[in-house]
VOVOBA-556658 format. One record per residue (C-alpha): x, y, z; residue number from 1. Coordinates in nm, 2 decimals. Each point is the difference from the previous one (the first is absolute). Layout:
<pt><c1>X</c1><c2>Y</c2><c3>Z</c3><num>NUM</num></pt>
...
***
This chain:
<pt><c1>5.84</c1><c2>5.05</c2><c3>6.90</c3><num>1</num></pt>
<pt><c1>-0.05</c1><c2>-0.08</c2><c3>0.37</c3><num>2</num></pt>
<pt><c1>-0.35</c1><c2>-0.06</c2><c3>0.14</c3><num>3</num></pt>
<pt><c1>-0.10</c1><c2>-0.08</c2><c3>0.36</c3><num>4</num></pt>
<pt><c1>-0.36</c1><c2>-0.13</c2><c3>-0.01</c3><num>5</num></pt>
<pt><c1>-0.18</c1><c2>-0.02</c2><c3>0.33</c3><num>6</num></pt>
<pt><c1>0.32</c1><c2>-0.09</c2><c3>0.19</c3><num>7</num></pt>
<pt><c1>0.01</c1><c2>-0.09</c2><c3>0.37</c3><num>8</num></pt>
<pt><c1>0.30</c1><c2>-0.06</c2><c3>0.21</c3><num>9</num></pt>
<pt><c1>-0.02</c1><c2>-0.15</c2><c3>0.35</c3><num>10</num></pt>
<pt><c1>0.29</c1><c2>-0.07</c2><c3>0.23</c3><num>11</num></pt>
<pt><c1>-0.04</c1><c2>-0.26</c2><c3>0.27</c3><num>12</num></pt>
<pt><c1>-0.32</c1><c2>-0.19</c2><c3>0.09</c3><num>13</num></pt>
<pt><c1>-0.29</c1><c2>-0.01</c2><c3>0.24</c3><num>14</num></pt>
<pt><c1>0.00</c1><c2>0.28</c2><c3>0.26</c3><num>15</num></pt>
<pt><c1>0.35</c1><c2>0.10</c2><c3>-0.10</c3><num>16</num></pt>
<pt><c1>-0.09</c1><c2>0.06</c2><c3>-0.36</c3><num>17</num></pt>
<pt><c1>0.09</c1><c2>0.34</c2><c3>-0.14</c3><num>18</num></pt>
<pt><c1>-0.15</c1><c2>0.13</c2><c3>-0.32</c3><num>19</num></pt>
<pt><c1>0.25</c1><c2>0.20</c2><c3>-0.20</c3><num>20</num></pt>
<pt><c1>-0.20</c1><c2>0.03</c2><c3>-0.33</c3><num>21</num></pt>
<pt><c1>-0.38</c1><c2>0.00</c2><c3>-0.01</c3><num>22</num></pt>
<pt><c1>-0.16</c1><c2>-0.05</c2><c3>-0.34</c3><num>23</num></pt>
<pt><c1>0.26</c1><c2>0.21</c2><c3>-0.18</c3><num>24</num></pt>
<pt><c1>-0.06</c1><c2>0.08</c2><c3>-0.37</c3><num>25</num></pt>
<pt><c1>0.29</c1><c2>0.18</c2><c3>-0.17</c3><num>26</num></pt>
<pt><c1>0.17</c1><c2>0.02</c2><c3>-0.33</c3><num>27</num></pt>
<pt><c1>0.33</c1><c2>0.14</c2><c3>-0.14</c3><num>28</num></pt>
<pt><c1>-0.01</c1><c2>0.09</c2><c3>-0.37</c3><num>29</num></pt>
<pt><c1>0.28</c1><c2>-0.06</c2><c3>-0.25</c3><num>30</num></pt>
<pt><c1>0.23</c1><c2>0.30</c2><c3>0.00</c3><num>31</num></pt>
<pt><c1>-0.16</c1><c2>0.16</c2><c3>0.30</c3><num>32</num></pt>
<pt><c1>0.19</c1><c2>0.18</c2><c3>0.29</c3><num>33</num></pt>
<pt><c1>-0.21</c1><c2>-0.07</c2><c3>0.31</c3><num>34</num></pt>
<pt><c1>0.06</c1><c2>0.11</c2><c3>0.36</c3><num>35</num></pt>
<pt><c1>-0.16</c1><c2>-0.19</c2><c3>0.29</c3><num>36</num></pt>
<pt><c1>-0.05</c1><c2>0.18</c2><c3>0.33</c3><num>37</num></pt>
<pt><c1>-0.14</c1><c2>-0.10</c2><c3>0.34</c3><num>38</num></pt>
<pt><c1>0.08</c1><c2>0.00</c2><c3>0.37</c3><num>39</num></pt>
<pt><c1>0.19</c1><c2>-0.28</c2><c3>0.17</c3><num>40</num></pt>
<pt><c1>-0.22</c1><c2>-0.31</c2><c3>0.00</c3><num>41</num></pt>
<pt><c1>-0.22</c1><c2>0.12</c2><c3>-0.28</c3><num>42</num></pt>
<pt><c1>0.09</c1><c2>-0.30</c2><c3>-0.23</c3><num>43</num></pt>
<pt><c1>0.21</c1><c2>0.18</c2><c3>-0.25</c3><num>44</num></pt>
<pt><c1>0.32</c1><c2>-0.20</c2><c3>0.06</c3><num>45</num></pt>
<pt><c1>-0.20</c1><c2>-0.33</c2><c3>0.00</c3><num>46</num></pt>
<pt><c1>-0.15</c1><c2>0.09</c2><c3>-0.33</c3><num>47</num></pt>
<pt><c1>0.34</c1><c2>0.08</c2><c3>-0.14</c3><num>48</num></pt>
<pt><c1>0.14</c1><c2>-0.33</c2><c3>0.12</c3><num>49</num></pt>
<pt><c1>-0.28</c1><c2>-0.18</c2><c3>-0.18</c3><num>50</num></pt>
<pt><c1>0.05</c1><c2>0.21</c2><c3>-0.32</c3><num>51</num></pt>
<pt><c1>0.37</c1><c2>-0.09</c2><c3>0.03</c3><num>52</num></pt>
<pt><c1>-0.07</c1><c2>-0.37</c2><c3>0.02</c3><num>53</num></pt>
<pt><c1>0.17</c1><c2>0.00</c2><c3>0.35</c3><num>54</num></pt>
<pt><c1>-0.33</c1><c2>-0.11</c2><c3>0.16</c3><num>55</num></pt>
<pt><c1>-0.32</c1><c2>-0.17</c2><c3>-0.10</c3><num>56</num></pt>
<pt><c1>-0.36</c1><c2>0.12</c2><c3>0.06</c3><num>57</num></pt>
<pt><c1>-0.22</c1><c2>-0.20</c2><c3>0.25</c3><num>58</num></pt>
<pt><c1>-0.29</c1><c2>0.05</c2><c3>-0.24</c3><num>59</num></pt>
<pt><c1>-0.08</c1><c2>0.17</c2><c3>-0.33</c3><num>60</num></pt>
<pt><c1>0.21</c1><c2>0.01</c2><c3>-0.32</c3><num>61</num></pt>
<pt><c1>0.32</c1><c2>0.17</c2><c3>-0.11</c3><num>62</num></pt>
<pt><c1>0.08</c1><c2>0.01</c2><c3>-0.37</c3><num>63</num></pt>
<pt><c1>0.34</c1><c2>0.13</c2><c3>-0.13</c3><num>64</num></pt>
<pt><c1>0.01</c1><c2>0.04</c2><c3>-0.38</c3><num>65</num></pt>
<pt><c1>-0.29</c1><c2>-0.25</c2><c3>-0.02</c3><num>66</num></pt>
<pt><c1>0.16</c1><c2>-0.26</c2><c3>0.23</c3><num>67</num></pt>
<pt><c1>-0.21</c1><c2>-0.11</c2><c3>0.30</c3><num>68</num></pt>
<pt><c1>0.27</c1><c2>0.03</c2><c3>0.26</c3><num>69</num></pt>
<pt><c1>-0.19</c1><c2>-0.19</c2><c3>0.27</c3><num>70</num></pt>
<pt><c1>0.01</c1><c2>-0.32</c2><c3>-0.20</c3><num>71</num></pt>
<pt><c1>0.38</c1><c2>-0.01</c2><c3>-0.04</c3><num>72</num></pt>
<pt><c1>0.24</c1><c2>-0.22</c2><c3>0.18</c3><num>73</num></pt>
<pt><c1>0.28</c1><c2>0.15</c2><c3>0.21</c3><num>74</num></pt>
<pt><c1>0.25</c1><c2>-0.06</c2><c3>-0.28</c3><num>75</num></pt>
<pt><c1>-0.23</c1><c2>0.15</c2><c3>-0.26</c3><num>76</num></pt>
<pt><c1>-0.07</c1><c2>0.30</c2><c3>0.23</c3><num>77</num></pt>
<pt><c1>0.38</c1><c2>0.06</c2><c3>0.04</c3><num>78</num></pt>
<pt><c1>0.05</c1><c2>-0.02</c2><c3>-0.38</c3><num>79</num></pt>
<pt><c1>-0.28</c1><c2>0.24</c2><c3>-0.07</c3><num>80</num></pt>
<pt><c1>0.14</c1><c2>0.24</c2><c3>0.26</c3><num>81</num></pt>
<pt><c1>0.35</c1><c2>-0.01</c2><c3>-0.15</c3><num>82</num></pt>
<pt><c1>-0.13</c1><c2>0.05</c2><c3>-0.36</c3><num>83</num></pt>
<pt><c1>-0.27</c1><c2>0.26</c2><c3>0.05</c3><num>84</num></pt>
<pt><c1>0.09</c1><c2>0.21</c2><c3>0.31</c3><num>85</num></pt>
<pt><c1>0.26</c1><c2>0.23</c2><c3>0.14</c3><num>86</num></pt>
<pt><c1>0.03</c1><c2>0.12</c2><c3>0.37</c3><num>87</num></pt>
<pt><c1>0.14</c1><c2>0.30</c2><c3>0.17</c3><num>88</num></pt>
<pt><c1>-0.03</c1><c2>0.03</c2><c3>0.38</c3><num>89</num></pt>
<pt><c1>0.07</c1><c2>0.26</c2><c3>0.27</c3><num>90</num></pt>
<pt><c1>0.30</c1><c2>-0.20</c2><c3>0.11</c3><num>91</num></pt>
<pt><c1>0.23</c1><c2>-0.05</c2><c3>-0.30</c3><num>92</num></pt>
<pt><c1>0.07</c1><c2>-0.37</c2><c3>0.06</c3><num>93</num></pt>
<pt><c1>0.34</c1><c2>0.02</c2><c3>-0.18</c3><num>94</num></pt>
<pt><c1>0.26</c1><c2>-0.26</c2><c3>0.07</c3><num>95</num></pt>
<pt><c1>0.28</c1><c2>0.18</c2><c3>0.18</c3><num>96</num></pt>
<pt><c1>0.28</c1><c2>-0.21</c2><c3>-0.13</c3><num>97</num></pt>
<pt><c1>-0.09</c1><c2>0.06</c2><c3>-0.36</c3><num>98</num></pt>
<pt><c1>0.06</c1><c2>0.30</c2><c3>-0.22</c3><num>99</num></pt>
<pt><c1>-0.29</c1><c2>0.20</c2><c3>-0.14</c3><num>100</num></pt>
<pt><c1>0.06</c1><c2>-0.17</c2><c3>-0.34</c3><num>101</num></pt>
<pt><c1>0.00</c1><c2>-0.35</c2><c3>0.17</c3><num>102</num></pt>
<pt><c1>-0.32</c1><c2>0.08</c2><c3>0.19</c3><num>103</num></pt>
<pt><c1>-0.18</c1><c2>0.10</c2><c3>-0.32</c3><num>104</num></pt>
<pt><c1>0.13</c1><c2>-0.31</c2><c3>-0.18</c3><num>105</num></pt>
<pt><c1>-0.14</c1><c2>-0.23</c2><c3>0.27</c3><num>106</num></pt>
<pt><c1>-0.36</c1><c2>-0.05</c2><c3>-0.13</c3><num>107</num></pt>
<pt><c1>0.14</c1><c2>-0.09</c2><c3>-0.34</c3><num>108</num></pt>
<pt><c1>0.20</c1><c2>-0.29</c2><c3>0.15</c3><num>109</num></pt>
<pt><c1>-0.33</c1><c2>-0.15</c2><c3>0.11</c3><num>110</num></pt>
<pt><c1>-0.15</c1><c2>0.07</c2><c3>-0.34</c3><num>111</num></pt>
<pt><c1>0.28</c1><c2>-0.20</c2><c3>-0.17</c3><num>112</num></pt>
<pt><c1>0.14</c1><c2>0.30</c2><c3>-0.20</c3><num>113</num></pt>
<pt><c1>0.36</c1><c2>-0.05</c2><c3>-0.12</c3><num>114</num></pt>
<pt><c1>0.28</c1><c2>0.18</c2><c3>0.19</c3><num>115</num></pt>
<pt><c1>0.09</c1><c2>0.23</c2><c3>-0.29</c3><num>116</num></pt>
<pt><c1>-0.36</c1><c2>0.11</c2><c3>-0.05</c3><num>117</num></pt>
<pt><c1>-0.05</c1><c2>0.04</c2><c3>0.38</c3><num>118</num></pt>
<pt><c1>0.28</c1><c2>0.25</c2><c3>0.02</c3><num>119</num></pt>
<pt><c1>-0.10</c1><c2>0.19</c2><c3>-0.31</c3><num>120</num></pt>
<pt><c1>-0.36</c1><c2>0.04</c2><c3>0.12</c3><num>121</num></pt>
<pt><c1>0.10</c1><c2>0.08</c2><c3>0.35</c3><num>122</num></pt>
<pt><c1>0.23</c1><c2>0.27</c2><c3>-0.12</c3><num>123</num></pt>
<pt><c1>-0.27</c1><c2>0.15</c2><c3>-0.22</c3><num>124</num></pt>
<pt><c1>-0.25</c1><c2>0.00</c2><c3>0.29</c3><num>125</num></pt>
<pt><c1>0.24</c1><c2>0.18</c2><c3>0.24</c3><num>126</num></pt>
<pt><c1>0.07</c1><c2>0.26</c2><c3>-0.27</c3><num>127</num></pt>
<pt><c1>-0.37</c1><c2>0.05</c2><c3>-0.04</c3><num>128</num></pt>
<pt><c1>-0.04</c1><c2>0.08</c2><c3>0.38</c3><num>129</num></pt>
<pt><c1>0.30</c1><c2>0.23</c2><c3>-0.01</c3><num>130</num></pt>
<pt><c1>0.26</c1><c2>-0.22</c2><c3>0.16</c3><num>131</num></pt>
<pt><c1>0.24</c1><c2>-0.06</c2><c3>-0.28</c3><num>132</num></pt>
<pt><c1>0.29</c1><c2>0.11</c2><c3>0.22</c3><num>133</num></pt>
<pt><c1>-0.10</c1><c2>-0.21</c2><c3>0.30</c3><num>134</num></pt>
<pt><c1>-0.03</c1><c2>-0.35</c2><c3>-0.14</c3><num>135</num></pt>
<pt><c1>0.29</c1><c2>-0.14</c2><c3>0.19</c3><num>136</num></pt>
<pt><c1>-0.09</c1><c2>0.16</c2><c3>0.34</c3><num>137</num></pt>
<pt><c1>-0.14</c1><c2>-0.22</c2><c3>0.27</c3><num>138</num></pt>
<pt><c1>-0.32</c1><c2>0.12</c2><c3>0.19</c3><num>139</num></pt>
<pt><c1>0.19</c1><c2>0.14</c2><c3>0.29</c3><num>140</num></pt>
<pt><c1>0.18</c1><c2>0.23</c2><c3>-0.24</c3><num>141</num></pt>
<pt><c1>-0.33</c1><c2>0.14</c2><c3>-0.14</c3><num>142</num></pt>
<pt><c1>-0.25</c1><c2>0.25</c2><c3>0.14</c3><num>143</num></pt>
<pt><c1>-0.35</c1><c2>-0.10</c2><c3>0.09</c3><num>144</num></pt>
<pt><c1>-0.13</c1><c2>0.14</c2><c3>-0.33</c3><num>145</num></pt>
<pt><c1>0.26</c1><c2>-0.17</c2><c3>-0.20</c3><num>146</num></pt>
<pt><c1>-0.07</c1><c2>-0.33</c2><c3>0.17</c3><num>147</num></pt>
<pt><c1>-0.37</c1><c2>0.04</c2><c3>-0.09</c3><num>148</num></pt>
<pt><c1>0.10</c1><c2>0.07</c2><c3>-0.36</c3><num>149</num></pt>
<pt><c1>0.19</c1><c2>-0.33</c2><c3>0.00</c3><num>150</num></pt>
<pt><c1>-0.31</c1><c2>-0.17</c2><c3>0.14</c3><num>151</num></pt>
<pt><c1>-0.21</c1><c2>0.16</c2><c3>-0.28</c3><num>152</num></pt>
<pt><c1>0.25</c1><c2>-0.12</c2><c3>-0.27</c3><num>153</num></pt>
<pt><c1>-0.02</c1><c2>-0.35</c2><c3>0.15</c3><num>154</num></pt>
<pt><c1>-0.38</c1><c2>0.01</c2><c3>0.00</c3><num>155</num></pt>
<pt><c1>-0.03</c1><c2>0.09</c2><c3>-0.37</c3><num>156</num></pt>
<pt><c1>0.29</c1><c2>-0.21</c2><c3>-0.13</c3><num>157</num></pt>
<pt><c1>-0.23</c1><c2>-0.28</c2><c3>-0.12</c3><num>158</num></pt>
<pt><c1>-0.24</c1><c2>0.25</c2><c3>-0.16</c3><num>159</num></pt>
<pt><c1>-0.30</c1><c2>-0.07</c2><c3>0.23</c3><num>160</num></pt>
<pt><c1>-0.35</c1><c2>0.05</c2><c3>-0.11</c3><num>161</num></pt>
<pt><c1>-0.09</c1><c2>0.16</c2><c3>0.34</c3><num>162</num></pt>
<pt><c1>0.24</c1><c2>0.18</c2><c3>0.24</c3><num>163</num></pt>
<pt><c1>-0.12</c1><c2>-0.01</c2><c3>0.36</c3><num>164</num></pt>
<pt><c1>0.15</c1><c2>0.26</c2><c3>0.24</c3><num>165</num></pt>
<pt><c1>-0.07</c1><c2>-0.02</c2><c3>0.37</c3><num>166</num></pt>
<pt><c1>0.08</c1><c2>0.32</c2><c3>0.18</c3><num>167</num></pt>
<pt><c1>0.31</c1><c2>0.05</c2><c3>-0.22</c3><num>168</num></pt>
<pt><c1>0.08</c1><c2>0.35</c2><c3>0.13</c3><num>169</num></pt>
<pt><c1>-0.08</c1><c2>-0.07</c2><c3>0.37</c3><num>170</num></pt>
<pt><c1>0.37</c1><c2>0.00</c2><c3>0.09</c3><num>171</num></pt>
<pt><c1>0.11</c1><c2>0.29</c2><c3>-0.22</c3><num>172</num></pt>
<pt><c1>0.03</c1><c2>0.37</c2><c3>0.05</c3><num>173</num></pt>
<pt><c1>-0.22</c1><c2>0.24</c2><c3>-0.20</c3><num>174</num></pt>
<pt><c1>0.26</c1><c2>0.07</c2><c3>-0.27</c3><num>175</num></pt>
<pt><c1>0.08</c1><c2>-0.36</c2><c3>-0.06</c3><num>176</num></pt>
<pt><c1>-0.37</c1><c2>-0.09</c2><c3>0.01</c3><num>177</num></pt>
<pt><c1>-0.05</c1><c2>0.24</c2><c3>-0.29</c3><num>178</num></pt>
<pt><c1>0.28</c1><c2>-0.16</c2><c3>-0.19</c3><num>179</num></pt>
<pt><c1>-0.14</c1><c2>-0.35</c2><c3>0.04</c3><num>180</num></pt>
<pt><c1>-0.35</c1><c2>0.12</c2><c3>-0.09</c3><num>181</num></pt>
<pt><c1>0.14</c1><c2>0.17</c2><c3>-0.31</c3><num>182</num></pt>
<pt><c1>0.14</c1><c2>-0.34</c2><c3>-0.10</c3><num>183</num></pt>
<pt><c1>-0.34</c1><c2>-0.17</c2><c3>0.04</c3><num>184</num></pt>
<pt><c1>-0.15</c1><c2>0.28</c2><c3>-0.21</c3><num>185</num></pt>
<pt><c1>0.26</c1><c2>-0.07</c2><c3>-0.27</c3><num>186</num></pt>
<pt><c1>-0.06</c1><c2>-0.37</c2><c3>0.00</c3><num>187</num></pt>
<pt><c1>-0.38</c1><c2>0.05</c2><c3>-0.03</c3><num>188</num></pt>
<pt><c1>0.01</c1><c2>0.28</c2><c3>-0.25</c3><num>189</num></pt>
<pt><c1>0.28</c1><c2>-0.11</c2><c3>-0.23</c3><num>190</num></pt>
<pt><c1>-0.03</c1><c2>-0.38</c2><c3>0.03</c3><num>191</num></pt>
<pt><c1>-0.37</c1><c2>-0.04</c2><c3>0.07</c3><num>192</num></pt>
<pt><c1>0.08</c1><c2>-0.20</c2><c3>0.32</c3><num>193</num></pt>
<pt><c1>-0.30</c1><c2>-0.09</c2><c3>0.22</c3><num>194</num></pt>
<pt><c1>0.07</c1><c2>0.12</c2><c3>0.35</c3><num>195</num></pt>
<pt><c1>-0.18</c1><c2>-0.06</c2><c3>0.33</c3><num>196</num></pt>
<pt><c1>0.13</c1><c2>0.21</c2><c3>0.28</c3><num>197</num></pt>
<pt><c1>-0.10</c1><c2>-0.05</c2><c3>0.37</c3><num>198</num></pt>
<pt><c1>0.06</c1><c2>0.31</c2><c3>0.22</c3><num>199</num></pt>
<pt><c1>-0.13</c1><c2>0.19</c2><c3>0.29</c3><num>200</num></pt>
<pt><c1>0.14</c1><c2>0.33</c2><c3>-0.13</c3><num>201</num></pt>
<pt><c1>-0.25</c1><c2>0.22</c2><c3>-0.19</c3><num>202</num></pt>
<pt><c1>0.27</c1><c2>0.18</c2><c3>-0.20</c3><num>203</num></pt>
<pt><c1>0.14</c1><c2>-0.33</c2><c3>-0.11</c3><num>204</num></pt>
<pt><c1>-0.34</c1><c2>-0.14</c2><c3>-0.10</c3><num>205</num></pt>
<pt><c1>-0.08</c1><c2>0.31</c2><c3>-0.20</c3><num>206</num></pt>
<pt><c1>0.27</c1><c2>-0.08</c2><c3>-0.25</c3><num>207</num></pt>
<pt><c1>-0.21</c1><c2>-0.29</c2><c3>-0.13</c3><num>208</num></pt>
<pt><c1>-0.29</c1><c2>0.01</c2><c3>-0.25</c3><num>209</num></pt>
<pt><c1>-0.25</c1><c2>-0.15</c2><c3>0.24</c3><num>210</num></pt>
<pt><c1>-0.02</c1><c2>-0.03</c2><c3>0.38</c3><num>211</num></pt>
<pt><c1>-0.21</c1><c2>-0.26</c2><c3>0.18</c3><num>212</num></pt>
<pt><c1>-0.06</c1><c2>-0.01</c2><c3>0.38</c3><num>213</num></pt>
<pt><c1>-0.04</c1><c2>-0.30</c2><c3>0.22</c3><num>214</num></pt>
<pt><c1>-0.20</c1><c2>-0.03</c2><c3>0.33</c3><num>215</num></pt>
<pt><c1>-0.07</c1><c2>-0.32</c2><c3>0.19</c3><num>216</num></pt>
<pt><c1>0.10</c1><c2>-0.22</c2><c3>-0.28</c3><num>217</num></pt>
<pt><c1>-0.21</c1><c2>0.17</c2><c3>-0.26</c3><num>218</num></pt>
<pt><c1>0.05</c1><c2>0.25</c2><c3>-0.28</c3><num>219</num></pt>
<pt><c1>-0.19</c1><c2>0.31</c2><c3>0.11</c3><num>220</num></pt>
<pt><c1>0.07</c1><c2>0.27</c2><c3>-0.26</c3><num>221</num></pt>
<pt><c1>0.23</c1><c2>0.10</c2><c3>-0.28</c3><num>222</num></pt>
<pt><c1>0.11</c1><c2>0.32</c2><c3>-0.17</c3><num>223</num></pt>
<pt><c1>0.24</c1><c2>0.15</c2><c3>-0.25</c3><num>224</num></pt>
<pt><c1>0.37</c1><c2>0.07</c2><c3>0.07</c3><num>225</num></pt>
<pt><c1>0.20</c1><c2>0.28</c2><c3>-0.15</c3><num>226</num></pt>
<pt><c1>0.08</c1><c2>-0.19</c2><c3>-0.32</c3><num>227</num></pt>
<pt><c1>-0.36</c1><c2>0.03</c2><c3>-0.12</c3><num>228</num></pt>
***
């Protein structure tokens, strides 16, 4: 469903140019749970930004569900991102003045969903992630794991084709990490959601079906996670 074909990414120009991706070929299959690993500066976050339509390649091609992303205007790119993708980050990026319910409803405001449907869908999403009793709490009234669950509910509220998670457990303790990864397992197993997880932790990556490793902007090897 997502294919990077001989992708290059260069920041800056001339002597100051820095190559972040170097002839990268990579694919994410429909329904796959894929983990991406690599040291700092290996290119894994740059690749995720391109896969998430947050950045554009300097060369090569990126196709998302058959659409050539590099040919889209900024408005078309934003529309594709909102329709096809969901994001979970290490920092939860919740609005502190809003309740959990209001945070989850927010993406549907931009999608033009009616107020009644927004509330119904947001309530169902929070129940799905185990926060039925925390809907009216603000972020500062929630634990780190609970905040990340709100972020996951917000990410899946528009039923994305691809869920991109960038170090989603990096700020969590081991018990809460396991709870969040159990939630990803459930989304993948029960709903067939396609998940791409970027992490530097081997025990986190091993929860995926497939693991790929980055080095110097290239894909260097891949292997099976614990789900295969």
